[in-house]
N, C-alpha and C positions, 0 to 999 in steps of 0.2 A: 485246293492248291497242294495240300499235303499228299494227296493221291497222285497228283502230277509229278511231285518230286520223287515219290516212291516208284512210280512207273519208269521215270527216267534213270534213277540210281538204285537199282535193286541190290539187296544185301547178298553177298556171295555165301554159299553154304559153308565154306571154311571159316570165314569171319564169324559167322553165327555160332559155330561150334566152339570157337575160342571164347567168346563172350559167355556162353553158358558154362564152360568149365571154370572160368574165373569166378563166376557167381557161386558156383557150388563150393569152390575152395574157400571163399570168404565165409560162407555159411558154416562150413565144417570147422574152420578155425574159431568162429564165434561160438559154436557149440562146445568145442574143446575147451576154450578159455572159460567158459561158464562152468565147467566141471570143477575147477579148483578156484575157490574164492579167497582172495587175500586183499590187503590194503596196499594201495599203490605207493604211498610215501609216509614215513613217520619221522618225527623230530624228537631228539632226546639230548640230554645233557650229561656230561661226565659225572660218574659216581651215582647216577640214577639207574632206574630199571625200565625196560621196555618189553611189551608183550607183542610177539609176532603171531598173528592169527592166520589159520589156514583151515579150510573146510572143503571136503570133496562132495560134489553134487552129481548124483546119477539119476537122471530123469526116468530112464527105463528100468533101472535096477538090474541090468544084465551084465554090468561090469564088475569084475572081481578084483578087489584090492589085495595086493600082495605085500607091499612094503611102502613106507614113506620116509623121505630123507630131506633134511635142511642143508642147503649148500650155500656157503658164504663166498662172495666174489668181491674182494677189496678193490681199491682204485687201481692197483697194478695189474688186475685182470687174472690173477691166479685163483682158480676155483678149488674149494676144499669143503668136504663134508664136516659139519660140526655136530649133527645129531641124527640118529637113525632109530626108527621104531619098526619092530617086526612083531606080529601078533603072537608068534611062538617063541621067538628068541629074545624078545624084550627090547630094552633101550641100549643105545650105544652112542658114545661121545668121542669120536676118534681124534678131534683137534685138541691138543693140549692147551692151546691159548684160551679155549672156552671151557675147559674142564672146571667143574665146580661152579661155573657161572651160568650154565644153561640147564634148563629142566623142561620136561613136557608138562603142560598144564592138565592134559587129559590122556589117559592110557587108552586111546582109541584111534583107529585108522581114519575114521570119518572126521575127526577133529584133532589133528596133531599140532595144536598151537604150542609155542614155546615161550619162555621168559628168559631174557638175558639180564643179569644183575651186574652191579658195579661196572657200569659202562665205561669204556675208554674212548678217547677220540679216535683211536685206530680201529674201533669197531664199525666205523662208518663203511657203507658199501651196499651191495645188492644181496638180498637174502631170498633164495628160491625154495619154495615148498614143492617137492617132486614126488609123484606117486608112480609106483610100478603096478600096472593093471593088466588084466587079461580079459578079453583078447585084444584091446585097443593099444596096449603098450603104455609108455610113460605119459603122465599128465602133470603139468606144473603151473605154478603162479609165482610171480616175483614181487617183492616189496623192497623199496629203496629206503634205507635208514640214513637219515641226515643227522650227523652229530653237530650240535651247536655248543659254543663255548662263550660264556660271558667274559669279556676282556677284563684284565686287571688294570684299571686306570690309575695313573699317577701323573703328577706334575711337580716340578721343582724349579727353584731359581738357581742360576749360575752366577756366582759372585765374580764381577769383572772390575777392571780398573778403567777409569775414564781415559779416553784416548781419541784417536782419529780414524781407527779402523773398525769395520763392522765385525762384531763378535757375537757368539751365542750368549744370550742373557737369560733364557728360560727354555725348559724342555718339557714335553708332554708325551706320554706313552700309553698305548692300549695294547697290553701284552696278552699273548695266548688266547686270542679270540677267534671265533669262527662263526660267521664269515668275518672278513677283515673289517676293521672299524674305520671311520672317517674322522679326521681331526681338523678342527678349525680354530683360529685365534681371533679374539676380540681385543683390540688395543687401540690406543690413541697416541702412541709415542712415535709412530711413523716408521716402524721397522717392517721386516718381511719374514717369512718362514719357509722351511723346506721339510719335506716328508719322505720317509723311507719305510720299507716293509721287509719283514723276514719271516720265511715259512718254517714252521716247526716240523719235526719228524712225525708228529701225530696228526698233521693236517691243520693245526692252528696257525694263525698269522699274528705277528707282532708288528704294530705300526708305531713309528716314532716321528715326532715333529719337533723342530728346533726354531726358536724365534731369535732373530738377529737384528741388531741395530748398532749404530755408532754411539757408545755410551757417553753421557756428559753428567756432571754433578747434579744437574737439575732432574735427571732421570731417576736418581736414587729415591726409592720409596714409591715410585709410580707403579701402577698395576697393569698386567696383561692377563687375559683370561683364556684358558684352554677349554675347548668344547669338543666332547667325544660323542659321536653318534654311531650306534650299532644295532643290529637286528634284535638282539636279545634284550636290549634295554627298553623299558617302557617310555623313558624320556631321556634326553641328552644329559650326559654327565658334564657338569660345569665346575671349574676350579680356578679361582683367581690366584695369580702369582705376583708377589711384590718384589720389584727389582732391587738388586743390591749392587750399587755402583760405588766403588771406593775411589777416593781422591785425596790429595794432600790438603792441609788446612788452609782456610781463608780466615783472616783475623781482622777484628775491629775493636776499638776501645770506646767504651761508653761511660757516662757518668760525669764528665766534665761540663760544668755549667757556666764557665767564664765568670765565676764569682768567688774565686779563691782569695779572700782578703786576710790580712795579717790577723792572727788570733782565732781564725775559724777552726773548729774542731771536727774531727771525723769526716773529712772529705774523702770520697771514694772514687776509684776507677775500676771498671770491670773489663776484663779481657774476654771478648766473645769470639769463639772459634767455631767455624762450620767445617766439619771434617768427618770422613768415614774411612777407617774406623775412628773411634773417639781418640782425642789427643792423649798422648802418653805423658808429655811433660809441658808445663807452662812456666816460662821464666820471665821475671821482671828485671829490667836494668834501667839505668839512667845514663843519658848521653854525657853527663858531666863526670861520670865515674860510678862509684858505689852509691847505693841508695842512701838518702839522708837518714839520720837517726830517728826522726819522727815518723818514718814510714814503716808500716807493718804489712807483710804479704801473707795472704792465706789463699793458696791455690790460684785461681784466676782473679782474685780481688786484692786490690792495693788500697790500703787505708792510711791517710795522713792524720795522725792524732792531733797535731797542732800545726796550722799553716804558718810558715815563716818564709824568709827569703831563701832558705835552703831548698825548698821545693819549687823554686822559680827555675824550672829546668825542663828537659824533654824526657818523658818516660817511654820505654820501649818494652813491648810484650812480644815474646817469641813462643810459638806453639809448634810441637812436633808430633807426627805419627809415623807409621811404617812407610808411608809413601813420600814423606818429605817434611819440610819445615817452612813456616811462614811467619812474618813479623809485621807489627804495626806500631807506630809511634804517635805521640801527641805532646804538644808543648803547652805546659801550664804556666800561666802568668799570674803572679801574686800582686794584688793591688793593695792600696791603703786600707787600714782598718775601717770598718763601717760600724756605726752605732747599732746596738741591738734593735732589730726591727720592732720588738715589743716596746722598748723604751721610746723609740721614735713615735710609735703610734700613741703611747700614753702622753708624750709631750704635745703632739699635734692635737690630741683630744683636749688636753688642758688648755692649750692656746685657743682653740675654737670655742671651748666652753667659756673662757674668760671674755673673749670678744662678744659672745652672745649675751653674757651677763652685763658687760659694759654697755652694750647697745640697749639692753632692757632698762638699765639705770638711767641712761641719757634720755630715753623715751619717757620714763616716768617723771624725771626732773622737768623735761619740756612740758609735759602735760600739767604738772603742778604749777610751774611758772605761768603758763597760759591761763590757768584757772585763777591764779592769784592776781594777775594783771586785770582779768575781767572783773574780779570782785572789787579791786581797787577802783577801777573806772566806774563801777556802778555804785560805789559807796560802801562795800562790804569790807570788813577788816581782813587783812591778809594774814598769812601765817607769821607769827611773831608779833602781831599787833595786839593791843589790849584795849579794853573798854573799862573806864572807871566811872563810877557814879559817886557824886557827892551827897552826903546826907544833909538834908536841910533842917533848920530849926526855926526859930523865930526870926533869924537873920537871913534865911534862905530865900526869901521872896516867894513868888508864886510857884516855883519849880520844885522846891523841896528836894526829896530823894528820887524824883522822877527823871532827873537829868541823865542823859546817856552821851558819853563822850567817846570818840574813836581816835586813838593815837597810833602813831607808828612806833613808839617806843620812848624811853626816857622817863623822866619824872617831872611833875608839875603840880599845880593846885587846881582843884575843881571848884565849881561854884557851890554854894551852900555853906561855906564857912569852914570846911574841913579839908585836910590834906589827902591827896590820893595820887595814884600813878597817872602820869601824863605822857604824851607822845614825845619821841625824839624830835628835836627841832630840825633835823636834816630832811624831813619830808613834810608833806602837807598835813594839816590837821583838819579832821572832820568833826563837827559837833552837831549833835541832834538832841534837842531838848523838848520835853513834853511838859505842859503845864495846863493849868485851868484858868480861864478868864473869869470875869466876874460872874458869869452865868453858870460856871461849873463845867464849861465845855473844854475838852482837851485841845490845847493849841500848840503851835510850833514856833519856836524862837530861834533866830539865827544869830550866830556869832560872827564877828569880824575877824578876818585873817589877813595879816600883813607881814611880809618878810619872815615867814616861818614862826611868828609869835602870835599868841592868842590876844585879840583885841576885843574890846567890848563896844557895843553900839551906844548911842546916846541914851538908850533906855537901860543900859547896864547889862544887856544880853549879848553873848558872843555872836559875831557875824556868821551867816551860813556860807556854805561852799558856793552857792549860787551868787551871793553878794560879792564874795571874793573874786569870782570869775568876771563879774560885771565891772568890778572896780578896776581902775587903772593903776593900782598900786602894786600889782604883781609883776615880777620880773619875767623875762622871756623863758628862763628855765622852769619856773613854776607853771607858766602857761602850758609849756609842752607836756608837763605831767598831767594836766587836765584834758589835753586833747584826746579825743576818742576816735578810734579807727572806724571809718564809715562802714566798712564791710562787716566788721564784727558787731557794730551796733545794729545794722540792718538784720543780721542773723539773729541777734538776741530778740529784736522786735518781732521777727517772724516766729520764733519759738514762743514768745509771749502771746502773739495772736492765736497760736494753735490752742492755747488754753482758754481762749475766749476773753482775753483782757483780764483786768484785775478781779473781776467778779468770779473768774474761774480758777483763781489760786486755791491751792489746798487749804483746808480749814486751819491748819497750823500757822499759816502766814497772815491771817486776818487779825487785826487788833481787836482784842476783847475788851470793850469798854461799854459802859451803859449809863443810863441816867441816874444810877444810884449814887454817883458822885465820886469823890476822891478816894474814899475808903475802898471801894471795889477796884478802882484802878491800882491802888497801892497793893492790894492783895494779888492782883494779876501780875504786877511787876515783880513782887517778891517771889512769886512762883516761876516767873519767866526768866529771871536773872540767874546766871551760873558763874560761880567764882572760878578764878584762874590762879595758877601757881604764883604769879608775880603780884597777887593781891587785887588784881582788877577783876571786874565782872562784866560779862557780856550777855546780851539777850539771845535766847534760843530761837525765837521766832521772828524777831523784828527784821524787816527788809530795809536796807539802807540804799538810798538813791542819791 
């Protein structure tokens, strides 16, 4: 198919000639470009140095080098020689702007590289290494020098006054940089920014950015951040700016606790002001006129040495700065004197302690009375009761000194023929006597009781409590004293049963007697009896029922 297309559209001889000529020209240019070897582009910074390399390459060795020149072409397009080297005439530096800053690295036509020191931003441009040759003419190669400049970054706050218009509150600048820098703002205050650029005479660019907002007192102290990005910086430059918004004072009074009572000392009020700049003056006054004599003012603090009716007034605090003045007032109310909280606490503690002690005493008395009543009901002597024993002789009958009498108090006579302490006739009398019958066995004799007096039975022995209860000679009052509470008696019986009856009583409560007769019993009683302060004696172990 390609053959068909060639046969239908043959190439004309003229067109063929043009194509061949173009190819030859391109090859010739390529060969010529290869003769002078240079670097296409270099980057440098002000005050630094740069080496511009140049080398002539002659493949056939038939070209004769006559002279080499370095030509500088700035951005405005004006060409000028800055360095020339001739093998016979030496070096030449015709441009005064590069004098003493340009040197040849090698005294050779084949390698006429130069070094430019103490670079300036204005040195940027195209540098051409040009050879004068024979027979081909001039050969050249061009290097573009790009001058870079690190910007001088800065950011600052602009002090403003709170208002209703949008104003510049912060500025950020990247000066004398090349290429031009980019500035961004990071902020949460809700403003906006604008950016401008200025070109310097040496090719540098200065970029400025301004941040704007409608300032309020709450914006004072908040931060906005400037971020600068530029080619010469390895990482962005970041700088936070703290806003400064000035505003007149706002005032409040603190310290009043609604407890200014007569006699209170060192009551304080504090005048708190929020302002920028700081307040210049703080003034305390009273609505009633001059401050009371007991008031002392120290800056923003007002102290009442002693609270009295004179400070029952309205205090006013006024604060000023360069943007204005503001005031606040508070009315203090003086109340009646209160007791010292420490004293009140001590009194309350004493009262509570007394009540607790009283409750404890009442409880103890109740327990003692209950136990006393139980003992009385079971036949034990209560507190204050006494037991007297009569000493027997030949006239003492069978009981002798074994008799045991329980009295409520008072004086009387006991059996056995001798005087002793007897019970008060205001209460019942219990008599328990022990004796021996004809066989030497210990027996119990009962006494008769009638109308609170001690009676003897027909046998001469006092009647027992049981006999008295069974007799009809006791009055109603006396009978009530012998009544036993069923519930308490049942409880006592249950406690008795837990011990297994009389056999389970502790050994100290068993009567120690034996067949040895009255002498052993007498020895036991003598050891068992205990003398009391009122002269009576009671048994330590006997159980009275």
